N, C-alpha and C positions, 0 to 999 in steps of 0.2 A: 425685173421681181421675179422671184423663183417660182415655180410650179405651185399650186395649192391642192391639198387634199379635200377634192369638194365633192360631196356625197351626191349633189343633184346627178352625177354622172353616171350612167348605169354601169360602165367598164369600172369606173374606179370604185361604186360600191361595192363590187365584187372583190376587187383587191385590195382595197384600204382597211386594214384591221381599225383603224381610228374611227372611221366612218361607221362600221356595223356596231361599235360600242357607243355611238352618238345619235343616232336615229330614235332609240327607245326613249330617249330620253327629254325630246320634245313632246311631253305628255301635257295633260290638262293641269296635273297636279304643279309643275313646274313653270309651266305659263303663269298660272294664278300667281305663283310665289315671285317670279319677275316682276309683274303687275304690283303685286305687294312691295317690293323692295322700291319700286320706282315712287310708288305713293308715300312710303315713309320718308324717303329722301326728298321728296318735295316739301313735305311738313317740315323737317328740320332745316332746309334751306329757306322756307318763307319766314321762320321764325329767325333763325341763325343770320341769316344774309339779307333781310328784309326788315322785318320789326324791329330787331336789334339796334339797326342804325337810326331810326325814328325813335327808338326808345333812349338811346345817348344824347340824342338832340332835346330831347324835351326833357330829360331828367338831369343831365349833366351841362347842358347848354354848350356842347362841343360844338364847332363849325363844322361846314362840309367838308373842309378841305382834312381836319382832324379825322373825320370819319374816314374819308380815301384813303389817308395814309395807315389806319388801323386795319381796314380790308386789305390794301396792299400788302403789309406785312404777314397779315395770317395766308394770304394766298400764296407768298413766297415760302412760306415754311410747310403747306401743304406740298408744292410742287415739288419740294426736294425729296420728300418721300415716295411720291408717286411711282417713280421708274424702278425704285429697289423693291418697292412692294411687288409689282409686276413681274420683275424678274424672278424674285424668290418663288413666288406662287406658281409661275410656271415650271419652275424646277424643283418642287416640294413635292415628296412621295409619301403622304400620308392616307390610310384608310378612311380617315374621317371625312377627306376633301382637302384639295390644296387651294380653294378659295374661299371657301364657306369658315375656316379657320379665322380668316383676316374679318369677314364681315361678322361673325359672331363677337369675336374680341373688341376689334376697333369701332364697329358701329354702337355696340352698346356701351362700351367707353365714351366716346363722344356724346351719345344720349345722356347719360348720368352726369357729365360735366354741365350741361345745361341747367341742373338744379342750384349751380353755384354762383351763376351769372348775376341774378336778380340781389345777391348777398353782398355785394361789394360796391363801394364807392370808389375805389382806388383805380386810375387808368392802369398804373403797371399791373395790377392783380388781374384787370378785365383783359389786359392784351395777353397775359400769360396764360388765362384759362382758355382764350380764343385759341392761341397757339397749338394748344395741346388738342382742342377739339379737331381741330384742322389737319393735326397729324394723324390722329385715331381715325376719323372720318374718311380723309382721303386713302388710306391704307384699305377701308372698308369698300370705298366707291368703285376704287378701279378693279379690285376683283369681283363685284358685283356686277360692272359692265363686261367683264369679260366673260360672264355665266351664258350671257347670249349666244356670242358665236360658238361656243364650246358646247352647246347642245343643239342649234339650228343650223341646218344644211345652208347652203348659198339660196335655193330656191324658197327658204321658209324663213329668212332674215328680215324681210319687209312685214311679214305677220309678226315674229316675235317684238320687233323694234315697236309696231303698232301696240300692241299690248302694251309695252312698257311705257307708251307715251300716253294712254289712257290712264296709267296708274299715276302718271306723273300729273296728269290735268286735275284728277280726282285730289291727289293731295295737296296741290296748290289751293283749290278753294278749301280744303278742309284747313289747311295752315292758315288763311286768312280768317275763317270762321273762330278759329281760336283765338284770333285778335281781340275778338269780341268779348272774351273774357276779362274781370274785374275783379281785383286790381291787378294792374298789369304784371306782377312777380308772379302771379299765377299761371301765367302763359307759358312760362319757362318750365315749371313744375308740369304742367298738362303735357306739355311738347315732350319732354323728358322723360315720362313714364309711357307715352304711346309710341315714342320710337325706340325706347329700349325693349320694349316688348314684340315691335315688329322685327328689329335686327334678329332677336333670338330666335322668331319663327324661322325666319327665312336660313338664318344660320344652322338651324338644327334640320328642317324639314326638306332643304332641297336636296334634290337627287342629282349628285354631282357625277359625270362620267369619270371614269379612270383615264388618264391619256397614256396612249401606248406611242409614243416618241421618245428618242434618245434624250437624256438630261445632260445639262452641263454644269458647271459652277457657275452660281448665278453671276459673279462679278465678272467673270470673264466674257461671260454672253453679253453684258453691258457694254464691254470695252470692244468687243466684235461689231456691234451694232454700228458704233461711231468710227470705224474705219473707213476711208475713203471708198475702198473697194466695194464695201458693203453698202454705203450711202448710195454708188452708181447702181448697183443693183437694185436698191428700193427705191429709184427715185420719183416714182410715183407715189409713195408715201410721204417722201419729203416733200415734194410740192403741196400735197394735201395738208401736210403738218403746217407749212405757212400760211394755207388759207385758213387752217384752223385758227393761228394767231392773230389774225386781222380780223376774222370774225368774232372772237371773244374779246378782243381789244373794243371793238364797236358796240359790244351788248355790256361793256362794263362801263362805258361811258354813262350809260344813263341808269343801268338796272340796279344798282345800289341805292338810287335816289327816287326810284320808280315811285315808292310809297308815299316819300314827302313831297313829289311831284303831283299825286294824285289827291293828297290830303290837304295841302296848304295852298291858301287862295291869294294872300297878299304879304308881301314882305314886312314883318314886323316893325321895322325901322324906318322905311319909306311908304309904305301902305299901298305899294304898287302890285299890280298884278304878277303873280309868278307861277301859279298852278290852277289845277281846277277846283279845288276846294270841296272836294267830295267827303262826305262824313262817315268816319268809321264806325263811330256809336249807332248810327242810324240805317247801318248796313248797306251804305251806297257803294264801297269801295267793295265790299265782299258780292254785291249783285255785278258788279262789273266783271269781277274774275269768273264768277258763274256764268256768264255769257262767254265768257273764252274756254271754260272748262266744255260746257255743251257742244260748242264748235269742235272742240279736240274731240270730244266723243262720237259726235256724230262722224267725223272726218278721219281719224287715226286710222280705223279698221281698212277702209275703202282704200286710202291711200297706199297701207301696207300692202295690202293684195294686190293692188295694181302695181307696187313696186316690184314684186314678184314676178312679174310678168313683162317688165318694159326694161328699159335704158335707165338705171339708176343715176347715173352720172349725169346723163343730160337732164333728168327730171330735176337732180339738185342744183343744177346749176341754173333752171329757170325759177325755182321756188327762191332762190337766194337773190335773184335780181329783185322779183315780187316783196320779198323780206325788206330788202334794203328801202324801197320806194314806201311801202307802207311805214316803217319806222319814221323814215322823215316826216310823213304826214302828222304822226302823233304831235310833234311840234306845234301845231296850229291850233289843238283843241282850245287851250286857253283864250284863243281870239273869241271863239264862239260861245263861250261858256255864259254870258249874258242870256243866252236863250232858255238853255236849261244844263246845267254842267253835266247832269246823269246821263241823259240822252244823248248830248253830244260826245260824251265819253264813250257810250255804247257804240255810236255810229261809226266812230274812229277807232274802235278796238276790233271791230269783226273783221276788217282786210288785214290786220295786223295779226291776229289770231289764225286766221286761215293759212296766211303763209309762213307764220311759225310753226305750224303745225306740220305743214307739208315739208318743212327745212328740217326739223328734227327727227320725223321719221325717215326721210330718205338720207340724211347726213349719216344717221346710226348704221342703218342698212348697208351704204356704201362704204363706211369706214367699215365694217366689219367684213365686209367682202375684199378690201384693200388688204388687209392685216393678215399676214404667214400665220399657220396654225402652232408652229413649233415657238414662235417668239409672242405670243398673242398677249399675255398679260404685261411685257415689258412692254412693247409698242403701244399698246392701250394707255399705259403707264405715262409712256412718252406724250402721248396726245394730251392725256389730262395736266400733265407739266405744262406744255406749251399753253392748255387751256387756263390754268391758274396762274401761269406767269403774265400772260394776257391781261389779268386785271388789274396788274401793276400800273402800266401805264393807261389802261382805260378809267379806274376810279380816279387817278391823278388828274388826267385830263378833265374828268367830269367834276371833280372837286375844284380844280380852279377856274373851270367857268361858271359853276354854282357860289363861289366863294367871291369873284370880283365882278360878275356881271349880274344886271338886274333880272334879265331872262335867261341867266346860265342854265336852270333847268331844262328849260325848251331848246336851247342851243345844244344839250348834250345830244337829243335824238338827232339831228342833223349831222352832229359828227359822228355820232354812232353809226348812221347810214353810211356815210363817206367810207370808213372802214369796212363795212359790209361790202361795198361795190368794189373796194382794193382786192378783197379776198378772190373775188370772181375770177382775174386771171390766172391765179394758182391754183384753183380748183378746176379751168379750164385744162391746164396741162397734166394735172394728176390723173388723166386717162386710164383706165384699166388695161393691163396686157392684152393683147390679140385671143391668147389661149382663152384667157378669163371671159372676154365678151363673148367668144364661141360657146362656152360652156353654160352663160346665160341664157343666150339665143335657143341653145337645146332645151333648157329648163322651161323657156316661155312657151316653146312649141308643143312641148310635152304636157 
């Protein structure tokens, strides 16, 4: 891979114009706005990616397989726009900002579309609205994710990603708190209003640095990225890309059905046990996610600061292994639910939350270290493309198991953990170049 414009190196700090313009932008205002952006996206994804699936099952009696196909189609449309948005934002020359314009327009548009979801009973219209939401929100999300390495030096990536993780954790609990609103249609209206306001705030007030690197025509840059000679130069990145695919395939085997697994106790046809049977109305599900949020709040910043002083690559590999194991163990929760479903859920969710937080923070920091400055938006877009593309096999596998097997929701956690384990060899071979390792060592020492 090519050499990077890393601002943590003192010599580079004196020589690189971009680094001089980047450092002042890692300030309290931008850190808070990064956390706010993660907070808003977590609320959005909790409702659009979790609650909406459960809403369809109850309202329209769709099968898990129909839900999985709907999620797959939405993922595919979002994936298509991700690379183009990243490349365009990399080469955009606007005084307002090259990333913020997408957050402001795309994010706000996707939030407004939430208002229309409960107004339709037509499957075709529901799919159409979700596709549009995915297109707009993906464009905004790619650019928001690019803001972290835009403003943070190599030695501060752990810290910046930790604050994003904090915002994401609080947003998740806020999303599930919104699910307590009755009637259910009001949840979409409240979420749309909150998210639209948040996207507007981030889009307007974030202080975005002006890039000082040569620009190309965005379509030409995309073509160059996929040339064989370029892939050889970026081989560590493409190995990480493969690990990213298997990671998110595994996550999406169980994630779209997580809320169903937590709330459904027995199969309505056979009466046999299929999940934990926690109550949404009594706040049991909210309490479970509150535990996850508290764990993230406690651990995210220490992990982030630790990452800035250690080997991000090795830490991520270890975290991924623990994450896979703790995911598989979740499949055992219905077996012990007769003791106390809420207590059992909390006991099993604690190791999962610890491993998940470690993986998220270290994955973000390592990913941002691995990507070159001049193609940041495009390569992060490609990662998001792979992430969303991985939803297709993931949710289809999960939907098939849930549809045809009595304990299919439980099997989803086991199958998902297998995919997480498969991602580890690709992660191992995506080691950072020696030059970057040396620079990380210098940062840790200083």
